[in-house]
C-alpha positions, 0 to 999 in steps of 0.5 A: 472610521475614527471617532471624529468622523463619527460624530460628523453631522454634515447635512447636504443640500440639494443642487442642480448644476447645469452642463460645464465644460472644464480645462485641467490637468488629469491622472488616473490613480487609485486610493492605494496608490493616494496612500503611498504617494498622493499623485493628486498632491502634484497634480494640484502643484503643476495645475496651479502653475498653469490655472492663470494660462487658461483662457475663457475662465468664468470665475477666478475665484472657483476651482474644481477637484472632479472625480470619474471613470471609476472602475469598481473592480481595480479601484481606479478612477480618474481625478481632474484639478479643473476651471470652468471656461465660456468656451475653449481654445488654444489649450497647452497640450498638457490640458484636457477638456471635460464636459460635465453633464447637467446633473442634480447633486447632494452638496456637502460642506467639509470644513477644516483642512485638506488633509482631513477630506478623506474622513468626509468622504468617508463619513459620506459614503460609509455612514450617511449614504447608506442610511439616506434613501438617495442613489448616487449615480455614476457621474463625476463628483467634485469639490469646489474650491471657492472664496469660502477655501482658505488654502489648505492648511487652513482649518477654517476652510470649507469645501463643497462636496458635491455627489450625484444622484438620481 
């Protein structure tokens, strides 16, 4: 971790979330692949061209980035760019539907550029969580991009990071 990451003083809130049904695009990747090609960036570009055509969207101002199905042996995981929907009906074949179960989360707020998001995740998992009494569970974690997200290159942007806990 660099000095900036060591200086972070993020304090999460705890939030209970109801079950969500989301629709989006997904890809299987790994941290190694992310450093080489960043397939998630391309996934977001593809998703942004489709998101306004997704019917029954709950909130036009909110999108999500989900991580799930992590394989600890290979380091692979599935990442999905998605929106929450009220119901699923007549979707493009490219889109996938996933039900995110009701869950309790630690919610951290990343402030700044999206290119710095990995540093915030590093702080959460390498510094904050090991010193806490919280136990992360094997469920989807996600980023919430809402009205405080001002764009990937805006250093005033805020992105909420939801980490599932017992």
